[in-house]
C-alpha positions as CSV (number, residue, x, y, z in Angstrom):
1,M,-6.5,7.3,-35.6
2,E,-6.2,10.5,-35.3
3,P,-3.2,12.4,-33.7
4,Q,-4.9,13.2,-30.1
5,L,-6.3,9.9,-29.3
6,L,-3.3,8.0,-30.3
7,A,-1.5,10.2,-28.2
8,I,-3.7,9.8,-25.2
9,L,-3.6,5.6,-25.9
10,I,0.0,6.0,-25.5
11,L,-0.5,8.1,-22.7
12,Y,-2.5,5.6,-21.1
13,L,0.0,2.7,-22.0
14,A,3.0,4.5,-20.1
15,V,1.3,4.9,-17.4
16,E,0.4,1.4,-17.0
17,A,4.3,0.6,-17.8
18,V,5.6,2.4,-15.4
19,E,3.3,1.3,-12.6
20,Q,4.4,-2.2,-13.5
21,F,8.3,-1.1,-14.2
22,L,8.2,0.1,-10.5
23,L,6.4,-3.5,-9.3
24,T,8.9,-5.4,-11.1
25,L,11.9,-3.4,-9.3
26,N,10.0,-3.3,-5.8
27,L,9.9,-7.5,-6.3
28,M,13.2,-8.3,-7.6
29,H,14.7,-5.6,-4.6
30,L,13.0,-7.9,-2.3
31,S,14.7,-11.0,-3.5
32,R,18.2,-9.3,-3.1
33,H,17.6,-8.1,0.1
34,G,14.4,-9.9,1.7
35,A,17.0,-12.2,4.2
36,E,18.8,-9.1,5.3
37,I,17.4,-8.3,9.1
38,P,17.2,-4.4,9.7
39,P,18.4,-3.1,12.6
40,G,16.2,-2.8,15.6
41,F,14.1,-6.4,14.1
42,K,16.8,-9.2,15.3
43,T,14.8,-9.8,18.6
44,H,11.4,-10.0,17.3
45,V,11.9,-11.2,13.3
46,D,13.7,-14.1,12.6
47,A,15.0,-15.9,9.2
48,A,11.9,-17.9,8.8
49,T,9.4,-14.6,8.9
50,L,11.7,-12.7,7.0
51,T,10.4,-15.4,4.0
52,K,6.8,-15.1,5.1
53,M,7.0,-11.7,4.4
54,R,9.4,-11.9,1.2
55,D,7.0,-14.4,-0.3
56,Y,3.8,-12.4,0.6
57,T,4.7,-9.5,-0.7
58,V,5.6,-11.5,-3.4
59,A,2.5,-13.4,-3.6
60,H,0.1,-10.0,-3.7
61,G,2.6,-8.6,-6.2
62,R,1.5,-11.0,-8.6
63,L,-1.9,-10.7,-7.6
64,D,-1.7,-7.4,-8.4
65,R,0.0,-7.6,-11.8
66,I,-2.5,-9.9,-13.4
67,E,-5.2,-7.6,-12.3
68,A,-3.7,-4.9,-13.5
69,V,-3.0,-6.7,-16.7
70,L,-7.0,-7.8,-17.0
71,S,-7.9,-4.5,-16.7
72,T,-5.8,-2.6,-18.8
73,G,-7.2,-5.1,-21.4
74,I,-10.6,-4.2,-20.5
75,T,-10.0,-0.2,-20.7
76,L,-8.3,-0.5,-23.9
77,L,-11.5,-2.9,-25.3
78,F,-14.0,-0.8,-23.6
79,L,-12.4,3.0,-24.6
80,F,-10.5,1.6,-27.6
81,G,-12.5,-0.6,-29.2
82,G,-16.4,0.3,-29.5
83,L,-17.6,-1.1,-25.9
84,L,-18.1,2.2,-24.8
85,N,-20.3,3.4,-27.9
86,W,-22.3,0.3,-28.2
87,L,-23.1,0.8,-24.3
88,N,-23.4,4.9,-25.0
89,N,-26.1,4.0,-27.9
90,L,-27.9,1.3,-26.0
91,I,-28.6,3.6,-23.1
92,A,-29.0,7.0,-25.1
93,T,-31.8,5.4,-27.5
94,R,-34.2,4.4,-24.5
95,G,-36.0,8.1,-24.3
96,W,-35.0,8.4,-20.4
97,T,-33.8,11.9,-19.1
98,P,-30.2,13.0,-19.5
99,V,-29.9,12.1,-15.5
100,I,-31.1,8.4,-15.1
101,S,-29.5,7.8,-18.4
102,G,-26.2,9.0,-16.6
103,L,-27.6,7.0,-13.7
104,V,-27.8,3.5,-15.6
105,F,-24.7,4.5,-17.6
106,F,-22.2,4.9,-14.3
107,M,-24.1,2.2,-12.5
108,M,-24.1,-0.5,-15.0
109,L,-19.9,0.1,-15.4
110,I,-20.0,0.0,-11.4
111,Y,-21.2,-3.3,-11.3
112,A,-19.6,-4.9,-14.2
113,N,-16.5,-3.7,-12.2
114,T,-17.8,-5.4,-8.8
115,L,-18.2,-8.3,-10.9
116,I,-14.7,-8.5,-12.7
117,K,-12.9,-8.3,-8.8
118,I,-14.9,-10.9,-7.2
119,P,-12.6,-14.0,-8.6
120,F,-9.8,-11.8,-7.5
121,S,-11.5,-11.4,-4.1
122,L,-12.1,-15.1,-4.1
123,Y,-8.8,-16.4,-4.6
124,S,-7.1,-13.4,-1.5
125,T,-9.7,-14.4,1.0
126,F,-9.9,-17.7,0.8
127,S,-6.3,-18.7,-1.0
128,L,-3.7,-16.0,-0.4
129,E,-4.7,-15.2,2.9
130,K,-5.3,-18.4,4.3
131,R,-1.6,-19.7,3.0
132,F,0.1,-17.2,5.0
133,G,-2.3,-17.4,8.1
134,F,-4.4,-14.3,7.6
135,S,-7.7,-15.1,6.5
136,N,-10.4,-16.5,9.4
137,E,-13.2,-15.9,7.0
138,T,-15.5,-18.6,6.0
139,L,-17.5,-18.1,2.3
140,S,-20.6,-17.3,4.3
141,L,-19.4,-14.2,5.9
142,W,-17.7,-13.4,2.7
143,V,-21.2,-14.0,0.7
144,Q,-22.6,-11.7,3.5
145,D,-20.2,-9.2,3.9
146,F,-19.8,-8.7,-0.5
147,L,-24.3,-8.3,-0.4
148,K,-24.0,-5.7,2.0
149,S,-21.5,-3.7,0.3
150,L,-23.1,-4.1,-2.4
151,F,-26.0,-2.5,-1.0
152,V,-24.6,0.1,0.7
153,N,-22.7,1.4,-2.2
154,T,-25.0,1.4,-4.5
155,L,-27.2,3.4,-2.2
156,L,-24.1,5.9,-1.9
157,A,-23.5,6.1,-5.4
158,V,-26.8,6.4,-6.8
159,F,-27.2,9.5,-4.4
160,L,-24.0,10.6,-5.3
161,L,-24.0,10.5,-9.1
162,Y,-27.9,11.5,-9.1
163,G,-27.0,14.7,-7.0
164,I,-24.0,15.1,-9.3
165,L,-26.0,14.8,-12.6
166,G,-28.8,16.6,-11.2
167,L,-26.8,20.0,-10.8
168,V,-25.0,19.3,-14.4
169,M,-28.4,19.6,-15.6
170,A,-30.1,22.7,-13.2
171,L,-26.9,24.5,-13.7
172,P,-25.3,24.2,-17.1
173,D,-22.7,26.7,-16.4
174,M,-22.1,26.6,-12.9
175,W,-22.1,22.6,-12.0
176,W,-18.4,22.4,-11.4
177,L,-18.3,24.4,-8.8
178,A,-21.9,23.6,-7.2
179,G,-20.9,19.6,-7.9
180,W,-17.2,20.5,-6.2
181,I,-19.6,21.7,-2.9
182,F,-21.6,18.9,-3.1
183,V,-18.8,16.3,-3.2
184,L,-16.9,18.1,-0.6
185,L,-20.3,18.1,1.7
186,F,-20.7,14.6,0.9
187,S,-17.6,13.5,2.4
188,I,-17.7,15.2,5.2
189,F,-21.2,13.6,5.7
190,L,-20.0,10.1,5.5
191,L,-17.2,11.1,7.8
192,Y,-19.9,11.6,10.6
193,V,-22.1,8.5,9.8
194,S,-19.6,5.8,8.4
195,P,-18.5,5.0,12.6
196,Y,-22.5,4.5,13.7
197,F,-24.1,3.5,10.4
198,I,-22.2,1.7,8.1
199,E,-18.7,0.4,10.1
200,P,-20.8,-1.7,12.5
201,L,-23.2,-3.6,9.6
202,F,-19.5,-5.8,9.0
203,N,-18.1,-5.6,12.9
204,K,-19.2,-5.5,16.4
205,F,-17.9,-3.0,18.6
206,S,-17.7,-3.2,22.3
207,P,-15.8,-1.1,25.1
208,I,-12.3,-3.0,25.9
209,E,-12.6,-4.6,29.0
210,D,-9.6,-3.3,30.2
211,A,-10.4,-0.3,32.4
212,A,-7.0,0.4,33.4
213,L,-5.7,0.4,29.8
214,E,-9.0,2.7,28.9
215,E,-8.2,5.0,31.7
216,R,-4.2,5.4,30.7
217,I,-5.7,5.8,27.1
218,K,-7.9,8.7,28.2
219,M,-5.6,10.5,30.7
220,V,-2.7,10.2,27.8
221,M,-5.1,11.9,25.1
222,S,-6.5,14.6,28.0
223,R,-3.0,16.2,27.9
224,I,-3.0,17.4,24.2
225,G,-6.9,18.5,24.5
226,L,-8.4,15.3,23.3
227,K,-11.5,14.0,24.7
228,I,-12.5,10.2,24.2
229,N,-15.7,9.0,25.0
230,R,-14.7,5.6,24.6
231,V,-12.3,3.4,24.0
232,F,-13.7,0.3,21.5
233,T,-12.4,-2.9,20.4
234,M,-13.7,-4.5,17.4
235,D,-13.9,-7.9,16.2
236,A,-11.6,-8.1,13.3
237,S,-10.3,-11.7,14.1
238,K,-13.5,-13.0,12.4
239,R,-12.0,-12.3,9.3
240,S,-8.4,-11.8,9.6
241,S,-5.4,-12.0,11.7
242,H,-4.3,-8.4,10.7
243,S,-4.0,-5.7,13.1
244,N,-4.7,-2.5,13.4
245,A,-6.1,0.7,15.6
246,Y,-7.5,4.1,14.1
247,F,-9.5,7.4,15.5
248,T,-12.6,8.4,14.2
249,G,-15.1,11.4,15.0
250,I,-14.8,14.8,13.7
251,G,-13.2,17.7,16.1
252,H,-11.7,17.4,19.7
253,V,-14.5,14.1,20.6
254,K,-12.8,11.2,19.2
255,R,-13.6,7.3,19.3
256,I,-10.9,4.9,19.3
257,V,-11.0,1.6,17.4
258,L,-8.7,-1.2,18.5
259,F,-8.5,-4.7,16.9
260,D,-8.7,-7.4,19.1
261,T,-5.9,-8.9,17.6
262,L,-3.8,-5.7,18.4
263,L,-5.2,-6.2,21.9
264,S,-3.8,-9.5,22.4
265,N,-0.4,-9.1,20.6
266,H,0.5,-5.8,21.7
267,A,1.8,-4.6,25.5
268,D,0.0,-1.8,27.3
269,D,3.1,0.8,26.3
270,E,3.0,-0.3,23.0
271,I,-0.1,0.0,22.6
272,I,-0.7,3.7,23.7
273,S,2.4,4.6,21.8
274,I,0.5,3.4,18.2
275,L,-2.5,5.7,19.3
276,A,-0.1,8.9,20.7
277,H,1.2,8.6,16.9
278,E,-2.9,8.9,16.0
279,A,-3.1,11.8,18.5
280,G,-0.5,13.1,16.4
281,H,-2.1,13.7,13.3
282,W,-5.1,15.0,14.8
283,K,-3.0,17.9,17.1
284,K,-1.0,18.4,13.9
285,K,-4.2,19.0,11.6
286,H,-3.0,16.6,8.8
287,V,-6.3,15.0,7.9
288,L,-7.1,19.0,7.3
289,K,-4.6,19.7,5.3
290,M,-4.9,16.8,3.3
291,L,-8.7,17.5,2.7
292,A,-7.7,20.8,1.8
293,F,-5.4,19.8,-0.6
294,S,-7.4,17.0,-1.9
295,Q,-10.1,19.6,-2.6
296,A,-7.8,22.2,-3.9
297,V,-7.4,19.7,-6.8
298,A,-11.0,18.2,-6.8
299,L,-11.9,22.2,-7.9
300,V,-9.4,22.0,-10.5
301,G,-11.1,19.0,-11.7
302,F,-14.5,19.9,-11.6
303,Y,-13.7,23.4,-13.8
304,A,-11.6,21.4,-16.1
305,A,-14.7,18.9,-16.4
306,Y,-16.6,21.6,-16.9
307,R,-14.5,23.1,-20.1
308,L,-14.3,19.5,-21.5
309,T,-17.5,19.0,-21.9
310,A,-18.8,22.1,-22.8
311,G,-18.5,20.7,-26.6
312,D,-18.5,17.4,-28.2
313,F,-14.7,17.4,-29.0
314,L,-14.2,14.0,-26.5
315,T,-16.9,12.3,-28.1
316,E,-15.8,12.9,-31.8
317,L,-12.1,12.0,-30.8
318,F,-13.3,8.7,-28.9
319,R,-15.7,8.3,-32.2
320,L,-18.8,8.1,-30.2
321,D,-22.1,8.5,-32.5
322,I,-24.0,10.1,-29.6
323,P,-22.7,13.1,-27.4
324,S,-23.8,12.4,-24.1
325,M,-23.6,14.1,-21.1
326,H,-22.4,10.8,-18.8
327,A,-20.0,9.3,-21.7
328,K,-18.1,12.9,-21.4
329,L,-18.1,13.0,-18.0
330,L,-16.4,9.3,-18.4
331,L,-13.8,10.1,-20.7
332,V,-12.7,13.5,-18.8
333,T,-12.8,10.8,-15.6
334,F,-10.5,8.6,-17.6
335,I,-8.0,11.5,-18.3
336,G,-7.9,13.0,-15.4
337,T,-6.7,9.8,-13.9
338,L,-3.8,10.3,-16.3
339,A,-2.9,13.6,-16.1
340,L,-2.8,13.5,-12.0
341,F,-0.7,10.5,-12.0
342,P,2.3,12.5,-11.6
343,L,0.7,13.5,-8.7
344,K,1.2,10.1,-7.2
345,P,4.6,10.9,-6.0
346,V,3.1,14.2,-4.3
347,M,0.6,13.2,-2.1
348,A,2.7,10.3,-0.9
349,Y,5.7,12.6,-0.4
350,L,3.2,15.0,1.9
351,S,1.5,11.8,3.9
352,R,4.8,10.7,4.7
353,R,5.7,14.1,6.2
354,H,2.9,13.9,7.7
355,E,3.6,10.3,9.5
356,I,7.3,11.9,10.6
357,E,5.6,14.7,12.5
358,A,3.0,12.1,14.2
359,D,5.8,10.4,14.8
360,N,7.7,12.7,16.3
361,F,4.9,14.3,18.6
362,A,4.2,10.5,19.9
363,L,7.7,10.6,21.1
364,Q,7.6,13.8,22.5
365,L,4.1,12.6,24.5
366,T,4.7,9.5,25.6
367,Q,8.8,9.4,26.0
368,M,8.4,5.9,25.1
369,P,11.2,5.1,21.5
370,V,11.7,1.7,22.7
371,S,7.7,0.7,23.2
372,M,6.6,3.0,20.0
373,A,9.7,0.8,18.1
374,N,8.4,-2.4,19.5
375,G,4.7,-1.7,18.5
376,L,5.3,-0.5,15.5
377,I,7.9,-4.1,14.7
378,K,5.1,-6.0,15.8
379,L,2.7,-4.7,13.6
380,G,4.8,-5.1,10.9
381,K,5.4,-8.5,11.7
382,D,1.7,-9.5,12.6
383,N,0.8,-7.5,9.2
384,L,3.7,-9.4,7.3
385,A,5.2,-6.0,5.9
386,N,7.9,-5.8,3.3
387,L,10.6,-4.4,5.1
388,H,12.8,-3.8,1.7
389,P,11.1,-2.0,-0.5
390,H,12.7,-0.4,-3.8
391,P,13.4,3.5,-2.9
392,W,11.4,4.6,-6.2
393,Y,8.7,2.1,-5.2
394,A,8.0,4.0,-1.7
395,L,8.9,7.3,-3.0
396,V,5.5,6.8,-5.6
397,Y,3.3,4.9,-3.7
398,Y,4.1,4.8,0.3
399,S,2.1,6.6,2.2
400,H,4.4,6.0,5.6
401,P,8.2,5.7,5.4
402,P,9.3,2.2,4.9
403,L,9.2,0.3,8.6
404,A,13.0,-0.2,9.0
405,Q,13.5,3.4,8.6
406,R,10.9,4.5,11.1
407,V,12.2,2.2,13.5
408,Q,15.8,3.6,13.0
409,R,14.6,7.1,13.4
410,I,12.3,6.4,16.7
411,L,15.4,4.2,18.2
412,A,18.0,7.1,17.2
413,A,16.1,9.5,18.4
414,K,16.0,7.9,21.8
415,D,20.4,6.9,21.5
416,N,20.8,11.0,20.9
417,G,18.9,11.8,23.8
418,C,16.0,13.7,22.5
419,V,13.8,11.5,24.3
420,K,14.3,9.5,27.3
């Protein structure tokens, strides 16, 4: 094996080892501290609930480990064991155009990945989630969701892949810039169409029946210049008892969606506080900032892909008989995920900073720290969140500050007189 290929293999195994180490560290930390009730949680969380939270995190961690080990084995076999060369030869000798060959190549990989994930999805839905009282899904509903997702993802993937591969062939010297613009516009397009065409395929959205709560939400949001057309509830309970809420829409006009499980388990003040946090993300332009950062990284990635695919170095390194563009793009994507791994904690840090800013904004807007803290505690309890993540694990993977820390910050703001 060539030294460069050996270095890539070692780097890949090192990344996988680091992720497994952090997962083990997190589970060990939870086993030591899982019985401790954090400050502010005593009125909501008892010993039995803590045990359930710990067991739920452990069960998911073990499932994630099995899936990661299987994924690592398949990746090694495919990229380093000759399967990529076999598949590339199979497609490249069919006489298709480069765009069609690339489309078939990537769609085959997408479908293979989907097939591999089916057993994990079934186990998670009908064993793990049911064991902890979450899943309400029937097998018939799971099959319907699977087929709908397969159809939607196929349409989106074919459109995206055909566009990118077409630009690679049509603009050999500038496809990196044209491809980046195409993906950016495609992402913005999805933000517009998803709430109105994709999400309704899976859930029913209806105006909330509590007119007084809807009016309060609109009034609070209008104070920061946010126009809310309607407040909707989503029938999330037909699949799971997990709770959440989110904003959809672009610009000043927003649509608020509340899980029906959230409405049934939270007081009005708690719901207002949770939505004020989401409004803080809009007011502070967090989505725009993260989009700008990610797109800057994507632009560098597209240019790097252009340079790396200009010759046959990658295909020769991985011992491919035919230097097809789609194989080069796949190899660049694989190497890119390794190169971007150090950015994980950076992205997580930026996201946690934004969450703190949104919490502070919500506190100033609503002046209801106790309701906000209680709302977050209930969300954590309802979703069986890990109250004791290892600091290193949270550093790399947590997009939000650990729940116990968030609650302590919010209650400390009240105690310090920052809010009423």
